[in-house]
N, C-alpha and C positions, 0 to 999 in steps of 0.2 A: 540404278540409273541416276546420274547426277542431275541436280536442279536445272543445269543448263540445257539438258535434253528435253525438258518439258516446257510447254508454252507458258507464258505469264498467266494467261487466263486459267489454264489448268491448275497451276500452282495456287492461285488465289481461290479457285473452287475447292481444292483440297483443304485449304485453311478455313474457308467459310464452313465447310461441313464439320470440321473438327471443333470450331468455335461454337457452332450450333449445338453439338452434343454436349460440350462443356457447360454452356449456359443453361441448357435444358436440364441437365443433371443437377446442377447447383440450385436451380429454381425449384425443382421437384423435391429435393432434400429439405429446403427451407419450408416449402409448403407442407410437407409431411410433419415436420417438427411443429408447425403452427396448427396442426390438426385438420388441415384441409384435404389431405390425401389419405385414404384408408390403407391398411395393410403395411407392408414394408417397402422401402426403396433401397435397392442395391445400386449405388452409384458407380459408374465406370470412369469417373473423372481421373485423368492421368493416362488412360488407355486409348484415347481417341484415335491415335495414329494407326492402330491395328485394323479396326473395322473399316475406316475410311480408305486406308491403303489397299486393303483386299478388295473391297466392293468397287473401287475405282476401275478394276479390270474385269468386272462381271457385267453381264448383260441383264436386262430385265427378266429374261426367261430363265436365267440361272437361279438356283435356290440357295438359301442359307438356313442353317439351324443355329439356335442361340442358347443362352444360359439364363440363370436367374438375374444376371447383370446384362440385360439385353436391349435396353433403350437405344444405345449407341449403334448396335448392329442393325436394328430396324431403320433408324434414321439414315445410316450410311447406305442402306440398300434402297432407300427411296420412299420409305413409309411417310405418310402425310403428317406433318408436324402438329397441326391443329387436332387431328383425330387421335394422335398419340397422347396429347395432353388431355383431351376429353376422356380417353380410356383410363389414364391414371387417376383422374378425378372421379371415375365411376359414373360418367354422365352419358346421356343420349348423344349419339353421334361418334362415340369412341370406336376405335378399330375393331373391338370385339363387343360392341354394344354396351360398353361400360361394365362388363361382367368378368373380363379376363384380368384386368388390373396389371400391375407392374410385372409380375413374374410369369404371366401367361399371355402377354401381348403378342399379337401375330398380324400379319398383313399378307395374305396369299396373293393379292393382286400384284405385288412386287417380288414375289418369291420368298418372302420371309415366313418360314414355316412355324415360327413360334419360339418365344422364350420358354424356359423350362425350369421349374423349381427343383428338379432332381439333378444332382451332380452327375455329369456324364450322360444325362438322359437324352440329349440332342444327338449323340453319336449314332446310336442305332437308327434313329429317325433319318439322319442324313444318308446313311448307307442304304436304308430302305428306299428313300427317295431316288437315289442314284440308280438302284436296281430297277425301280419303276420307270424312270426316264429311259433307261436302255430298252426295256420291254416295249415301250411306246415308240421307239426309234428316234427319240429326241437327241439333239446334240448338246443339250444344256449340261452344265456341271453343277456340283453342289459344294459350297464352302461350309465347313462345320466348325463353329467356334466353341471352345471350351477352355477351362482354366487348368492350371498346373495341378490342382487337387484332383482333377478327373483322371489323371494318368494312373492313379492307384485304384481305380474302380474297374470292375469286371467288364462293363461295356466298352472300355477303351481298347483292350486287347481283342475282344470279340469283334468289335467294329472294324478295326484295322485289318485283322485277319480276313474277315469276309470280303472287305474291299480289295485286298491284295489278291485273294484267291480268284475273284471274278473280274479283276482289272477294272474296278468301277471308278468313274471320274469324280472322286471326292478329294477336296483339299482340306486336310485336317489342320486347323489353325489353333495352336496352343497359345493362349494369352497368359504367359507366365508372369504373374504380378508378385511372385515370391511368397504369397500367403494362401494357404488352404483354410478358408474361413478365418479363424483367429490364431492359426498356428503357422509358423514359418515352414515352408515346404521342405527346406533342407533337413529338417528333423524327422520328416515322415517319408521321404522319397529316397530310395537307395539307387546307386548307380550313377552314370554320367549324365542322366537327364532324359527328357521326353523324346528327343530326336533319336537317341540310341535305341530306345524301345521300338520306335517306328521302323528303324532300319533293320531291327531283328526280325520284323515281319516282312522284310523285303520292300518297304515303302521308303523311297528316296525323299530327301527334303533338304531344307536349309535352316540355319539359325540366323536371325536378323535382329537388329536394334529396333525394338518395338516402339521406341519413342521418335523414330525418324520416319515420317510418313512416306517420304520419297524412297527410302530403302525398302520399306514394307511393300510399297507398290511395285517396285522393280522385281523383288523376289516373287511376289504373287503373280506378276505377269509372266515370268519365266516358268513357274510351276504350272500355272493354268494353261499356258501354251503347250507344255508337254502333255498335260491331261487331254486337251482337245485333239492332240495328234495321236491319241490312243495309247499314251504311256501309262495309264492306270492311275491309282491314287498317289498323292503327294502330301508332304508334311511340311508345315511352316511353324517353326518355333520362334515366337516373338517374346523377347525379354522386355518387360515393362514394369510398371509399379502403379498401384492404385493409391490415390491421395487420401481417400476417406477410409473409414472403418468398413467392416464387412457389410453392415447395414447402416441406415441413416442415424440410428440412435447409438451406434458403437463408437466410443471415444478413441478406440485403437491404442490403448495404453500399453499393449503388449509389444509394440514396435519401438525401435530405437529412434530417438529424435535425429541423430546424425544420419541415419538411413533416409529418413523423410527429407531432411535438408538437402541431401545429395540428389534425391529424386526430383525435388522441386527445381533444382538447377538444370535438370534435363527434361523439364516440362515440354511435352511434344508441341504445345502451342508456341513456346519460346523458340524451340528448335526450328519450327517452320517459319516463324517471323524472321529469324536470322537468314533463312534461305531465300525468303522473299526479297529482302533488302529494300523494302519500301514501308517504313513505319506508318506514314500518313495513310496509305491505302489500307493497311491492316487495321488501323484505328477506325477507319470508316466502316470496314466490315464489322468490327466489334460493335459499333453503335447500331448498325442496321440489324444485326442478329439479336442484340438485347431488346431492341424495340419490337421486333417480330415475336419474340417469345413472351414479352410482356403482353402483347396483343392477344396471343392465343391463350395465355393463362387467364386473362380477363374474360374471354369467351367461355372457358371451362368453368370458371367460378359462377357464371350466370346461367349455365346450361342446366336443364332439368335432369333429375335422376330418371332411370328407366322405370316405366310403369310396373307395378307389382305383378300384373297379369303376365308379364314377360319373364318372370323369375325362372320358370322352368323350361323356357324355350331353349332349344339346342342342348338340352340335358338328356342323356340316355335314360329311358325308362325300362328297367329290367324286371318290373313287376314286383309284387309283394312276396318276399321269401315265405311268409306264413301261408299265403294262398297256394304258392307253388308246392310247398311241402305237403299240403293237404290233398293234392291231386293224386 
């Protein structure tokens, strides 16, 4: 779908969502390096067009599953920005009570079923969610985000096969950023690519420029429309690039500088600004987003940590193995 077919308001909304993810990610990486955020931060900077383009055609009732690089997915689906920041800071009021952190953030209220520290771990969750939605008679669909490294994991083929056999409404979205952690995917993945593997399971799909939010949105709209019409699962292969290392402390010395330079010229934010054709309006959005994220970060810094008494709330109690063995 060309930019001319979208309203100016919608285009600017797509840009605002992408800018929000970018500033959020950069802010959290800096905060982690400063010792303010515990754990690890896996930034999705450079990949913003994929979740924003896909989630733009989803409803609140639709579900998504995510990866260890999941802040952008949650924000694109409508997760609250302030509560997301509180969660990463591990504070009261976070989306998961400050106990999930970066790699396990979730917001069921908007259909975001959770980030996942296990590569390909979100795929069977997405398929199971789609199966459950069908059993309940829901018309909602599920979008499953995963990276190119996941296509070499068992759950990838198992999940696609199950979805195809039962005709489940799952949009499998491969965010191909060319790296499986610290290794270029071309050295570890045989064959013509993820889409060919999906097609081998009978799952139709498309390949798209993952740095062009309008192209991603248009492809997602076509595929989701086919799913809602009873067409079964679909596959969207988005070619993109992550600007940072695998984690916030990774200098990414394993990649070629010329590859990064080329990717920066195709920064999805720059691509979208060119499509907007209104630099002043885009600059105004930039300033508003930066001010808003500075505001929620200030709130997170001042918020209290969860009480110690809540440490084991929401944690499954399987009993003492020693006691059970003695019975």
